[in-house]
NURONU-214540 format. One line per 3 residues: number of its first residue (from 0); their letters; for each residue x, z, y of N, C-alpha, C. Coordinates in steps of 0.05 Angstrom, whole numbers. Each point is the difference from the previous one (the first is absolute). Layout:
<nodes>
NUM> A> X,Z,Y,X,Z,Y,X,Z,Y; ... $
</nodes>
This chain:
<nodes>
0> XXX> 558,-140,-205,6,-20,20,-9,10,28; 18,0,19,-6,10,26,-19,-19,15; -21,11,12,-19,-16,14,7,0,30 $
3> XXX> 2,-22,12,5,-2,29,-22,-15,13; -6,8,25,-20,-14,15,12,-24,13; -15,-22,2,9,-24,13,11,6,28 $
6> XXX> 25,-4,4,13,7,25,-9,-18,23; -13,-22,-6,-9,-18,21,-28,8,9; -13,19,-13,-27,8,8,1,16,25 $
9> XXX> -20,-2,18,0,16,25,1,29,-7; 18,15,13,1,29,-3,12,8,-27; 11,-18,-15,10,7,-27,23,20,3 $
12> XXX> 1,20,-18,23,19,1,25,-13,-10; 23,10,9,25,-12,-7,13,13,-24; -14,19,-13,12,14,-23,-20,-2,-24 $
15> XXX> 10,5,-24,-17,-2,-23,-24,19,2; -23,-9,-10,-25,16,2,5,28,-12; 16,1,-22,4,26,-13,14,20,18 $
18> XXX> 13,-8,21,14,18,19,-17,8,24; -24,-11,2,-17,5,23,-13,28,-1; -7,11,23,-16,25,0,-26,-5,-14 $
21> XXX> -12,21,-11,-23,-3,-18,-26,6,15; -20,-16,-6,-28,6,7,-15,2,-26; -13,23,-4,-15,5,-25,-29,-9,5 $
24> XXX> -9,-18,-17,-27,-10,1,-16,14,-23; -19,17,8,-15,15,-20,-23,-17,-10; 7,-21,-15,-20,-18,-11,12,-13,-25 $
27> XXX> -18,-12,-16,9,-14,-24,18,-24,8; 20,-6,-16,15,-25,4,-18,-23,-6; 6,-24,9,-17,-23,-4,-4,-5,-30 $
30> XXX> -24,-8,-7,-6,-7,-28,14,-26,-6; 4,-5,-26,14,-24,-9,-11,-25,12; 17,-15,13,-8,-26,12,-10,2,28 $
33> XXX> -4,25,10,-9,3,28,24,2,19; -4,-10,23,21,0,20,2,28,13; 24,9,3,5,26,13,7,-6,29 $
36> XXX> -18,5,18,5,-6,28,17,21,14; 0,24,-11,14,22,14,30,-1,-3; 10,-4,-24,29,1,-4,15,-20,17 $
39> XXX> -7,-26,1,15,-18,17,-5,5,29; -24,8,8,-5,5,29,16,24,10; 1,22,-16,15,23,8,30,-6,2 $
42> XXX> 11,-15,-19,29,-6,1,6,-19,23; -17,-20,3,5,-21,20,-4,10,29; -22,14,4,-9,6,27,8,28,9 $
45> XXX> 6,18,-19,5,28,7,27,10,-9; 13,-15,-18,25,10,-12,-5,24,-17; -22,1,-15,-7,22,-17,-4,-10,-29 $
48> XXX> 7,16,-19,-5,-6,-28,-26,13,-9; -19,-16,-8,-26,11,-9,2,9,-29; -8,25,-5,-1,12,-27,-29,8,-6 $
51> XXX> -12,-12,-20,-27,7,-7,-1,25,-18; -16,19,8,-4,25,-16,-30,4,-3; -12,-9,-22,-29,3,-4,-7,30,-2 $
54> XXX> -21,8,13,-10,27,-1,-24,3,-18; -16,-21,-2,-26,2,-13,0,-12,-28; -14,12,-18,-6,-12,-26,-30,-3,-2 $
57> XXX> -9,-23,-7,-28,-6,0,-10,-7,-28; -25,6,-5,-13,-7,-26,-24,-17,6; -2,-23,-13,-22,-18,3,-24,13,-14 $
60> XXX> -22,5,15,-24,13,-12,-25,-18,4; 4,-25,8,-23,-17,6,-15,-7,-26; -26,6,-1,-16,-4,-24,-4,-30,-4 $
63> XXX> -8,-8,-25,-6,-28,-6,-21,-11,20; 2,-26,5,-16,-13,20,-30,4,-4; -9,-1,-25,-28,1,-5,-13,27,8 $
66> XXX> 16,20,4,-11,26,8,-4,4,30; 11,-19,16,-2,4,29,-3,-26,16; 8,-22,-12,0,-26,14,-25,-16,-9 $
69> XXX> -17,-8,19,-23,-16,-7,8,-26,-15; -16,-7,-20,6,-23,-16,-8,-26,14; 13,-22,-9,-7,-26,10,12,-8,26 $
72> XXX> -4,-25,8,12,-10,25,-20,-11,19; -26,6,-4,-21,-10,17,2,12,28; 7,26,1,1,14,26,28,10,4 $
75> XXX> 13,-6,23,27,10,5,1,31,0; 21,11,-12,5,28,1,24,5,18; -3,18,20,22,6,18,13,26,-8 $
78> XXX> 26,-1,-3,16,23,-9,22,5,20; 4,25,8,21,8,18,23,14,-15; 24,-9,6,24,14,-12,21,4,22 $
81> XXX> 10,24,3,20,5,21,26,8,-12; 5,-5,-26,26,6,-12,6,-19,-23; 25,-5,-4,8,-18,-21,-7,11,-27 $
84> XXX> 0,27,-3,-7,12,-25,-29,-5,-8; -18,1,20,-28,-6,-5,-3,-29,-7; 14,-18,14,-1,-28,-6,10,-7,-28 $
87> XXX> 21,13,-8,11,-4,-27,-20,9,-21; -13,22,5,-21,10,-19,-23,-20,-2; -8,-11,23,-22,-20,0,9,-25,-14 $
90> XXX> 24,-9,4,10,-24,-14,0,4,-30; 7,24,-9,0,6,-29,-28,-2,-11; -19,12,14,-28,0,-9,-11,-28,-1 $
93> XXX> 5,-16,21,-11,-27,0,13,-18,-21; 25,6,-7,13,-16,-21,-12,6,-28; -14,22,-2,-11,9,-26,-29,-9,-4 $
96> XXX> -11,-15,19,-27,-9,-3,-2,-30,3; -18,-12,-15,-4,-29,2,-25,-7,16; -13,21,10,-25,-4,16,8,-15,26 $
99> XXX> -15,-21,7,6,-14,26,-6,19,23; 17,-2,20,-3,19,23,0,-16,26; -11,12,20,1,-10,28,7,24,17 $
102> XXX> 26,5,4,9,24,12,16,-6,26; -7,14,21,16,0,24,14,26,2; 26,-1,0,17,25,2,11,2,28 $
105> XXX> -6,22,13,11,6,26,25,17,-4; 23,-12,4,26,14,-5,14,5,27; 11,23,3,10,9,26,26,-15,9 $
108> XXX> 14,-13,-19,24,-15,7,9,-18,-23; 20,-16,5,9,-19,-21,10,14,-25; 14,22,2,10,14,-24,-24,12,-16 $
111> XXX> -20,9,14,-24,10,-14,-14,-22,-15; -1,-24,12,-14,-22,-12,16,-13,-23; 26,3,-1,17,-15,-19,-10,1,-29 $
114> XXX> -7,24,-11,-7,0,-28,-25,-17,-6; -16,-6,20,-26,-14,-4,2,-30,7; 23,-8,11,3,-28,9,-2,-19,-24 $
117> XXX> -17,-20,3,-3,-20,-20,-19,6,-23; -13,23,0,-19,6,-21,-25,-16,4; -11,-11,-22,-25,-16,2,-23,16,10 $
120> XXX> -15,-12,18,-24,12,11,5,21,21; 25,3,9,7,20,20,9,-13,26; -13,7,22,7,-8,27,12,24,14 $
123> XXX> 22,-3,14,14,22,13,-3,-3,30; -7,21,14,-3,0,29,12,26,11; 6,0,26,8,24,14,29,6,-1 $
126> XXX> 17,-18,-11,28,7,-5,16,2,26; -11,-9,23,14,3,25,-8,26,15; -16,17,-13,-9,24,13,23,20,5 $
129> XXX> 15,6,-21,24,17,3,-5,30,-5; -24,9,6,-7,28,-6,-30,3,-5; -8,23,-10,-27,4,-8,-20,-1,23 $
132> XXX> 8,10,23,-18,-1,24,-5,-28,8; 21,-17,1,-4,-28,8,-16,-15,-21; 4,7,-25,-16,-13,-21,-29,7,2 $
135> XXX> -6,25,6,-28,8,5,-13,-16,23; 16,-4,21,-10,-15,23,-6,-29,-9; 18,-12,-15,-5,-27,-10,-25,-1,-18 $
138> XXX> -3,19,-17,-24,1,-18,-26,0,17; -1,18,19,-24,3,16,-6,-24,17; 21,-16,6,-5,-24,16,-6,-24,-17 $
141> XXX> 2,2,-26,-5,-23,-18,-29,-7,-1; -7,-25,6,-29,-8,0,-13,1,-27; 17,-2,-21,-11,0,-27,3,26,-15 $
144> XXX> 5,22,15,3,26,-13,-26,8,-13; 0,7,-26,-24,7,-13,-10,28,8; -24,7,-9,-11,26,7,15,23,-14 $
147> XXX> 14,-6,-21,16,20,-14,24,-13,-13; 21,15,-4,24,-10,-12,14,22,-16; 22,-7,-13,14,18,-17,28,5,13 $
150> XXX> 8,26,0,26,7,10,15,12,-23; 23,-12,-8,17,11,-20,18,21,13; 4,23,-13,15,21,13,16,16,-20 $
153> XXX> 20,14,10,15,19,-15,-11,28,4; 11,18,-15,-11,28,2,8,13,26; 19,-11,14,9,12,26,-4,-20,23 $
156> XXX> -16,-20,-4,-3,-20,21,-14,11,25; 8,-11,23,-13,7,25,-28,-13,1; -18,12,16,-27,-10,1,-6,-18,23 $
159> XXX> 21,-13,11,-3,-16,24,-21,-21,-3; 3,-17,-20,-18,-23,-3,-28,10,-8; -3,16,-21,-27,9,-7,-15,14,23 $
162> XXX> 14,16,16,-12,15,22,-10,-20,21; 16,-19,7,-8,-20,21,-24,-17,-10; 1,-8,-25,-22,-17,-10,-26,16,-2 $
165> XXX> 1,24,-10,-24,16,-2,-12,6,28; 18,5,19,-10,6,27,-14,-24,12; 7,-24,-9,-13,-25,9,-24,-8,-17 $
168> XXX> -7,17,-20,-23,-5,-16,5,-18,-24; 25,-4,-7,7,-16,-23,1,19,-25; -12,-9,-22,2,16,-24,27,-3,-13 $
171> XXX> 11,23,-9,27,0,-12,-2,14,-27; 11,-14,-20,4,13,-27,30,3,-4; 9,24,-2,29,5,-5,5,2,-30 $
174> XXX> 20,-16,-8,6,-1,-29,29,9,-3; 6,21,-16,27,9,-4,17,-21,-14; 23,-7,11,17,-20,-11,26,11,-11 $
177> XXX> 10,21,12,25,12,-9,2,29,9; 16,15,-15,6,28,7,30,2,6; 6,17,19,27,2,10,11,28,-2 $
180> XXX> 25,2,-8,14,26,-1,30,-4,7; 14,21,2,29,-2,7,15,-10,-24; 19,-18,5,18,-10,-22,19,23,-8 $
183> XXX> 4,3,-25,17,22,-10,28,-3,10; 11,22,11,28,2,8,8,-23,19; -17,-7,19,6,-22,18,24,7,18 $
186> XXX> 4,25,5,22,9,18,27,-6,-12; 2,-4,-26,26,-6,-12,10,-27,8; -17,-17,11,8,-27,8,8,-1,30 $
189> XXX> -3,22,14,7,0,29,30,-4,3; 9,-17,18,28,-2,7,10,26,12; 26,4,-2,11,25,10,-2,2,30 $
192> XXX> 0,-23,14,-2,0,29,-17,-24,8; -14,3,22,-17,-22,10,-3,3,30; -4,-23,13,-5,1,29,-29,-1,6 $
195> XXX> -16,-13,-17,-29,-3,4,-15,6,-26; -23,13,3,-20,1,-21,-24,-17,10; -10,-18,-17,-23,-16,8,-23,8,-18 $
198> XXX> -22,9,12,-23,11,-14,-23,-21,1; -15,-3,-22,-20,-21,-3,-28,11,-4; -4,26,-4,-27,10,-4,0,30,5 $
201> XXX> -24,11,8,-2,29,3,5,14,-26; -9,-10,-22,5,13,-26,30,1,-6; 15,-21,8,29,1,-4,13,22,17 $
204> XXX> -10,3,25,11,22,16,-6,27,-13; -24,3,-11,-7,25,-13,19,6,-23; 7,-21,-16,19,4,-22,28,8,11 $
207> XXX> 9,-13,21,26,7,12,0,29,8; -22,10,10,-1,27,10,3,21,-22; -5,-8,-25,3,19,-22,29,7,-4 $
210> XXX> 18,-18,8,29,5,-2,13,5,27; -12,-10,21,11,3,27,-22,9,19; -9,25,-3,-22,10,16,6,1,30 $
213> XXX> 25,2,7,8,1,29,8,-28,10; -2,-20,-17,7,-27,8,28,-7,-9; 8,-24,5,27,-9,-7,21,14,17 $
216> XXX> 25,-3,-7,22,11,16,-1,-11,28; 11,15,20,-3,-9,28,11,-28,5; 21,-8,-15,12,-26,5,-17,-23,-11 $
219> XXX> -20,6,-16,-17,-21,-12,-25,-5,18; -4,-25,8,-23,-7,15,-22,-11,-18; -25,1,9,-22,-8,-17,-15,-23,13 $
222> XXX> -6,-21,-16,-17,-22,9,-25,0,-17; -23,-4,13,-26,-1,-14,-11,-28,1; -13,-9,-21,-10,-27,-2,-24,-5,18 $
225> XXX> -13,22,9,-23,-3,18,-9,27,10; -20,0,17,-9,24,13,-11,21,-19; -13,-9,-21,-12,20,-19,23,16,-13 $
228> XXX> 20,-14,-9,23,14,-12,15,16,20; 3,-10,25,13,14,21,-14,26,6; -26,0,0,-15,25,5,6,22,-20 $
231> XXX> 4,-8,-25,7,20,-20,28,10,4; 19,-18,8,27,9,6,0,20,23; -15,-6,21,-1,19,23,-12,26,-8 $
234> XXX> -20,0,-17,-13,24,-9,19,17,-17; 14,-12,-19,17,15,-18,28,5,10; 11,-19,16,27,3,10,0,-4,30 $
237> XXX> -10,19,15,-4,-4,29,27,-5,15; 22,8,-12,26,-3,14,15,-25,-8; -12,-15,-18,14,-25,-9,2,-20,22 $
240> XXX> 22,-14,0,3,-23,19,-14,-24,-12; -22,-8,11,-18,-19,-13,-4,-25,17; -1,-23,-14,-8,-25,12,-23,-11,-18 $
243> XXX> -16,-17,13,-24,-11,-15,1,-31,2; -3,-12,-22,0,-30,-1,-25,-10,14; 3,-19,19,-23,-12,13,-17,-18,-19 $
246> XXX> 13,-9,-22,-14,-16,-20,9,10,-28; -18,1,-19,8,11,-27,14,-20,-17; 25,-6,7,15,-20,-15,30,5,7 $
249> XXX> 17,-14,-14,29,4,4,8,-5,29; -11,-22,12,7,-6,28,-9,22,19; -24,12,-6,-9,22,17,18,24,-2 $
252> XXX> 9,7,-24,17,23,-3,27,-5,14; 11,-25,-3,24,-7,13,-3,3,31; -22,-9,10,-5,2,29,0,29,9 $
255> XXX> -13,17,-15,-2,28,7,28,13,0; 15,-5,-21,27,12,-2,19,-11,22; -3,-26,6,16,-11,22,-6,14,26 $
258> XXX> -26,6,4,-8,13,25,11,28,3; 8,11,-22,12,27,1,30,-1,5; 10,-24,4,29,-3,7,18,-6,-24 $
261> X> -12,-7,-23,16,-6,-24,15,-27,5 $
</nodes>
């Protein structure tokens, strides 16, 4: 069945989505039941068809709660998570224990917090931060920040939050939550032609470089979800035509691409 965008929506394209120029999003498609903000926004506001091509394969390595999470609910435990994968691992571990908890999770954004929403004994904060640097700023400004906290991380995670906290004298215990590698034969899912590549992490850029060391073809422009990812694009593909989202969300990417004349 052919999918068409509501023609009454502002900026809606006048042709079927399947006929639109392609923007490749190097990220996982939405999980079941989650809203995909990118596909409708790209079609409606940019006249582009969003195609998800996941680059990363992750393995949940978070150990059982009793090996790293303090028992009981008498004292709040503060946990930082800056990725949905880490949050999903934490949700799995908490679902496997009946121990009462009093946990404050600092999540960098709504998507990161989603796997933990509604769990008993879990309070979520920081979802308006948008990136790790802003989350670190919120943490350091919190009047109830404990003397030490736990940071869930992947094997390739950036050290933004732990570095800022340690510099301020806050104790940090880093707990491995997931391991990341390249998804097998990801390049087989690439469309034959595209107008935009949208990159969401430095590790994703590194994986792209294994197949495209000189960058995408000249007619393909690159959008980065934020400055950290953009820095890796500039380092690896200095000739790429690059725009950077002012906010790490679908609306921010749309704004950046529009600013490039799309």
